[in-house]
N, C-alpha and C positions, 0 to 999 in steps of 0.2 A: 329736399334733403335738409335735415336739421343742421343749424349752424354749429360748427366746432367751437367757435368762440362767441357765445351768445352775449347780449348786452347785460343780462342779469348775472350776478355773481357776488363773491365777497369783495370787500373794499379794496385790498391790494390788487386783486385781479382786475377790477374795473379801472383802477388808476393806470396800471401798465397797459391795459387794452387801449386806453385813450392815447397813450404814446405810440402805440404799435398799429394804428388803424391802416396805414398804407400796406404793411406786411400782411395783416389779417385779410384785407380785401383781396390782395394778390393771391394769397393761399387759397381762399375759398373760391375765387374765380377759377383757379387752376384745377380744382376738383371736378368742375363741370366742363371746362374748356381747356384741356391739357395741350391741344395743338396750338392754340393762341398763346398760351403761357410760354411754351418752348420756342415758338417762333419769335416772340419778343426777346427771349434770352439770347437766341442766336444773333439777332440784330444788334443787341447791345455788345455782345462779345466781338462781333465782326467790326463794330465801330472802334473798339479798342485795338483791333489787329491792323487796321488800315494804315499803310505807310511803314509797317515794321519790316525788319529784315526777314522774318519768318514768312510774312505774306508775300514778299517778293520772291523768295527762294522757292515757294510752293505755288506761285502763280494763283494766289487765292482770289484775286480780283481781276476781272476782265478788263479789256481795253477801255470800256465805258465806265470803269470804276465800280461796277456792280459785283457784289460778292455772291457766293452760292446761296440758294434758297434752302429751306428746310428739306424740300423734296430731293435736292441734288447734293445735300451735305455729305451723304455717305459715300458719294463718288468723288467728292472734292479732295479728300485727304485720306491717307491710309491710317489705320489704327497704329499708334506708336507707344512703345514703352518709355520709361524714364531714360534708358540708355539711348534710345532713338532720338530723344529730345536733347541729348547732351551737346551736340554741336552748337546749338543756340544757348543752352544753359551755361556753358562755359563762358560765353561772351557776356552773359548777364552777370555771372559771378565776377568777371573781370571789371565790371563797372560800366560796360557799354550801354548806351541808352537806346530805346526803341528797337530792341531785338525781338522780343516776343509780344510786347504790349506798348501802346503809346504812352500809357500812364507810367510815371517813374516807379522803379522798384524801391520799396521802402525798407525792406529787410528780407531775410531768407528764413524759411522754415526747415528745420532739420527733422526728417522723418524718423520713425522708430528704427528703421534699418533692420527689422527682424528677419527679412529674407535676403539680406545682402548688406553691402556697405551703406552707410547713411547717405541720404539724398538731400540736396538743398533746393528748395522750391521757392520761387519768387512770390512776394506779397506786394500787391498793389492796392490802392485805395478802393477801386471797384471790386476787386476780389474780397477784400476785408468786409465790404458792405454786404456782399452776397452771403458770406458766412454769418455775419452778425444778424441779418434778418432771419435766417434759419434758426440760429440759436435763440434769438429773441422769441420766436414762436414756441420753441420748446419750453422756455422759461415761463411763458404766458400760460401754456397748458398745465404746467406744473403748479403754478399759483392758483389756477382755476380749481384744481382738485385738492390742493393742500394749502389752505390759508395759513397754517402754522409755519410754513416755510418763511413767510414774511414777518413772523412774530419772533424770530430768533436769528441766530447767526448761521450763514452758510459756510460749512467747512469743506474746502476743496483742496485736493492733493494734486499739485501740478509741478512741472519742471520749469526752470527759469526761462523767461522769454528771450533773454540774451545770454548766450553761452560762449560766444566768441566773435571774432571779427576777421574778415578776409582782408588781404592787402588792398583791395579796392575800397575799403571802408565800410562795406556792407556787413551788418551784424547778422548773426544767425542764432536760432534758438528753437524752443519747442512751441508747437501750436497751442498746447494747453495753457502754457504761460502767457502767450500772446493774447488768447481769448480771455484769460483771467484778468489781464490788465486792461482789456478793451471793454469790460462790462460797464453798463451805465453808472453814473455817479451815485444814484440812489442805492444800487446793488453794492457798490464798492464800500459804501459807508458802513455796511453791516458785516464786512469781512472781519473775522476775529483775529486774523494773523496779519501783522504789519508787512508792507511790501518788501522790506529788506530781508525778511526771513525767506520769502518765496524765491529771492534772487541768490540765496546761498548756493554755491556750487556743489558742496559735499552732501550726498544724499542723507546719511545718518544724522548729520548735524541739522540739516534742514527739517528732517522729520521730527527730531527731538524738540526743536524750537517751535515747530508748528503745533505739536501736541501740548507743549507748555502753555502757549497762549490760548489754545482751544479749551484747555481744562479750566480756565477761569471764565469761560463764556457759556451762554445758553445756546448750544448748537442744536438746530432743528432739522438740518439737512446735511448729508455727507455725500460728496461727489468725487468720483475718480473714474478714469476710463476702465481700469481693470479690476474686477472684484477680488482678485487675489491680493491687491493692495490692502483691502479691508482686513483680510485675514492676517496680513503682515502687521498692520496697525495693532490688531488685537494682541499679537505675540510681543510686539515692542512695548506696548503699555504694561504688560506683565513683566517683561525683562527690566524695564526702566522704572518700575513703580516706586522703588526706594529713592532714586534720584529725583524723579518728578515730584514725589511727595515732599521731599526736602525743599525743592524750589517753590512749590506751592505754599508751604507753611511759612517760608521766609520771604516770599514775594521777590524771589531772585530768578536768575537764569544763569547758573554757574556750576551745575552738577552734570554728571554724565558726559555725553559728547559736547555739551555746551561749555566745558571747562576751557576750551581753546579761545572762547570769545574775549576773555579778559585781556589776552595778549594782542589781539588784532584790532580792537575797536577803539575809536577816538573817544575822548571825554564827552563830546557832544552826543555821539551815538549812544554811549552808555547812559547819559542823562535822559535822552529821549526814550530809550528802552525802559528805564526805571519808571518813567511816568506812565507807561502802558501796563506794567506788571502790578498785580494785586496779590495780597495774601488771601488765600482761600484754604478751606479744609480739604485735604485730599479725599478722594472717594474711597469707599471700603470695597466696592466691587468695581474692578477695572475693565469690565466689558463695556464697549462703546454704548450699547443700548441701555445700560444701567447708569452710565455716567451722564449721558445727555438725553433730553426729551426728544429723541429723533422722530420726526414725522415721516421721513422718507430717506432712502438710500438710492443714489443715482449712479449707475454703472452699465457696462456692457451686459447684455443678456443673451446674445446670439453666439453661435459657434461654440468654441471650447469653454466659454465663460460659464456654461451650465454646470460644470463640475464644481466650480467654486461657489456658485449661487446656492447650491444645496447645503453648503456649510456655513452660510451667513447667519442663520438664526442662532446656531450654537455660539459662533464667534461674537455676535452682537449681544447675546444674552436674552434676547426676546425676538419675536416676529416683528419685522419692520417692513412696510411696503417697499418694493424695489422698482425703480423707474429706469427704463432704458434711456441711455444718453443720446441715442440716435444712430442712424446709419451715417457714420462720419469718419473722417480720416484727416491727416494733415493736408491732403489735397482739396478738401472741401466738405460741405454738409449736404447730404443726399436724401435723408429720410427723417421725418419728424414724428416721434412717438406722441400720441394724443391721449394716452391713458396708461394706468399702472399695469394693465393686462397686456399691453403691447410688448412684444419681444423683438420689435424692429421699429418701423415707422412708415408713415405715408410719404411717398416720393415727393420731395420738395422741388416742384417744377418751376417755381419762381426764382430759383437760385442759379443752378448751372444747367447746361444742356446735358441730358442723360441719354445714353444709348445702352442697349442690353443685347449681348451676344448670345444667341441660342446655341444648343449643342451642335447644330449643323454649321455654325460659323456665321449665320446671317445676323445682321444688325437690325434691331427693332427699336421703335420708340415706345414710350411708356404706355400709350393707349393701344399698342399692338401686342401686349403681353397676355399670357394665359395663366390662370390661377393654377397653383400647384407645380408650375415649371420653374426650373433653375436657369439663371442667366449670369453671364460675366459682365460686370459693370464697366462701362467706358464713359469718360467724362470730358467735357470741354468747359473751361472756366475763363473768366476775364483776368486770371492770374498768369496766363500764358501756357496753359496745358490744352492741347488741341487733339481731340480724339485719343485721349490718354487712357491706356489700359491700366485700370486700377487693380486688376487681377483679384477682385473680390467676387465671390460667388454669392448671389442673393436668390432667395426663393420668394415667389409671389404668393402671399397667403390670402389674398382677397383684394377687394377694391373699396375705396371710399369715393363715391361718385364714379368717376372714370379714371381716377388716379390709383395706381397700384399700391398695395401695402406690401412692404418688403421686409424680409428677415435675413440678416447675415448668416450664411451657412459655414463658410470656410474661405481660406485663401485658395485661389486657383493654383494647382500644382502641388498642394500639400497632400500628397498621396503616397502611401507605402505600397510599392508595386515591384516586388522582386521576381515573382514567378507568374504574374498575371492576376494577382488577387485584387489589386486596386483598392486598398483600404483607405477610405477618406478620413479626414480629421474628425468629422462629425460622427462617423461610425465608430471610430476609436474612442472618442469621448463617451459615447453611450455605452459601449462595451465595458470600459474601465469603471464607469460609474456603477454599472450592474455588478461587476466583479468585486468592487471594494465595499459595496453596501454602506454601512454606517461607520466604517473604519475612519479613524482620525488621521487624515493624510494631508500633508501640506502641499504636495505637488507630485507630478509623475511625468515620465517620458517613455515613449514606446518606440523601439527601433529594432533593426535586424542585428543579430550576431551572425557574421558570415563565417560559415564552417562548411565541412563536406556536405552536411544537410543543414541549410540555414534555418534559423528560427527567430521568432520575435522575443525580445527581452523587455520586460516592464520594470523600469527603475522607479522606486517609490521612496519618498521621504515621509516617514510616519509609521503608524501601527498597522501594517498590512496583514490580512489574515493569512494563516499558514497555508491554506489551500488556494491561494491567489492564482497560481498558474492554471489550475484545473478550472476555476471559475472564469478566468479570462478566456480560456479555450472555448468553453461553452458559449460565452457571450459573443465572441468574435464569429463563431460559426453561425450563430443566429443572425448576426448583423450583416454578414456578407457570404453569400453562397459560393463565391469564387474562392474565398479563403477556406471554407469547409472542403471544397473539392481539392484544393492543393494539399490540405492536411490528409485527406483520405488517400490521396495518391502517393503520399510520402515525399512530395516535393518540398514541403516545409515540415520542420520538426515541431515537437511540443513546445509551447512557450515557456519561458523561464522568468524568474523574478530576481531583481537586484536591489538590495536594501541600501538606501542612501542615508548618511548621517544627518543629524539635525543641522539646519542652517544652509543646506546645499543650495536651495533655490534662492535664498537671500544672497548668497555669494555669487550665484549665477547672474542674478539681476544686477548686482553691483559691478560685475565684470562687463556686462553689456553696457551699463551706463558709462563706465570708464572708457569704453570704445566709442562712445558718442551717441548712444541711443538715449532719448529722453526717458528717465526712469519710470515716470508715471504711465508711459505708453508701451513699455516692454511687454510683449506677449510671452507667456510661459511656453517652454519648449515641449509641447505635447508630443510632437513627432521628431525623432532623430532621423533625418533623411539620408545622412551619410556619416562617415567616420569622424569628420570634423565636428559635426553636431554632437556626437557621442563624447568626443574629447572635451568639449566645453562643459558637459554635464559632469564627467568624471573628474575633471580638473577642479570644478567647484566643490565636488565631494571630497577631494583629497585622495581619490582612488587612482591607481595606476591606469594609464591609458590601455584600452583593451579589456577593462574589467567586465564590460558587457559580454564580450565573447567568453570570458572565463565563467560567468554566471550560467552560461548555457551548457556547460560541460558537467 
C-alpha cells in the first residue's frame, strides 16, 4: 500500500513531517494492523484508569491487578451516556482527584449542547496528546496537498478556550479554542488575529475584530467547524463594509461593534493593538474568495452540512477547494481526512478506542465493519470517557488498508417520526436541497405542526420558491417510502411553508451561544423535534409561538 505521507513533497510538508514522524508511523501501522493499534490504545487508557474511583466502582481490574483485554472489553463495562457518567463527572467538577483518570484534570470542555444542556468534559494531558496527534496528521495531509497554506495566514473561527470557572477552580471553555491555543509555535506565528481577540466573550465583537485583523493579512486558508459560519461571515462583511472600510483606511479598530473597546481597554492594551494594526486599502469586492487568495476552506462536509456547502461558491465569490475537518467532536478526534475529496476520514486508531454499534445493537471493532453499513460510534478515551455513547451515526464508505473510511451521517435520534415515517436528518437535508434548488436561502427548519391532521412545516429564511410545499412533498416522497405511504393514507397532511425574516438564524445562534453553547460549534436547527425547538426558532424570528401551526392552516 502506498504511503499516505511519503517522504517527497513540498518544503513545509517535509518540515512538519519531520516533526510528526511518531504519529505518521503510528497512523500507517494502524492501517495494516488495526488490532495492534487498538490493543495499544486500550492498554494506555487502562493505565490511566488504574487506581481511580471509576475503576474501583466498576471492578475494572481483577484481584491480580490485570485489566480487561481487548477481547473481554465489551463485557467489562456497559455503554454509557454523558448522564450515566455524571456521578463521577460531578466529583471531577468539584475538584476531586483521580476520579476518572490518574492524570490531573487540567480544564473542562464545554460541548455545543445542541441536543440538550451543555456538558463539561475533563481534559487531561494524555487526552490532549491523543487529540493533538490526530489533528497534527490532518494538518500534515493538508500541507501535503496545499503548499499555499503555509505561504499565508490561517484564519480560524473559534470560541474562547476559557469561558468561565467553577467554584473548584477548574476553568471551562470550547474545544475549538483549546485546540487553537495548543497549535505548534510555528503555526501560531502565522495567525493573523491576536490572542486577545479570540478570547473576547461577545460573539459579534469577536467576529468584527477577527475580520478587521484578517483584512490586513494574506489569508490562504479559512477554517471553521460549521460551513454556515462562512455564509454568516460573507453577510457580516457586507453589513460591516463601511465600518470595516473606515477602520482599514485609518489603521484603527474603533468602528461598528468595536466602538466599545475604547471604554474597556487599558492604555497598554491599546498601544499593543495599535502596533498590530495597519492602514490598508479596503477591498472593492467583499466576498471572502475575492478579498483573500484562499487555497482551501476547511469545515464539516458530512450530515446536514451539505446544504451549506452548495452555497459556498456563491458566498466566497469563486470556487475554492473544501477540506473536511475530520470526524471530530469535543469528546475526541476519530477520523482523519486525507484528501480534498474526503467527506469524512480514515478511522484514527492510534488515538482513542473506537467501537461501532450495528443496527442489531452488537458492538464491533473497526476491522469488523462492513462497507456501506451505518453504525453508532462509541468511544473510550484517556480523558475519562469509558464506552461513551457519542450518539453519532457514521457510514463506512470503504477502507484504507484494513482501517475503515467513515462519513458522518447524522446524530442518533434526530428523526421526525410522528406516524411511523421515520424521516432522518440526512433524508430531510437531501429533500430540502432538491426542493429549494438554487434559491438563496440562509437556513431552514423542518418540523411538525400538530393539528387534527398533522403536517410538516418548512420554515425558511431567504428567497424560497412559491411552489416550495409542492416541491418538498415530491422530494420527501422520493426520499422516504414510509412518508409517501403516510401521505397516501391521509395520516399526514400536505406540507406547508413558513417565511422567516432576515437575521432569524443569526439571532438563533446568538441565543444558543448565550445559553452556553460555543458559537463556532452550534449546529443549525435542521429538525424541530418538539414544540420547544419550534419556540426557539419562532422566538428568534420575532414570530408568535405557534406560528408553525398557523402556517399549516
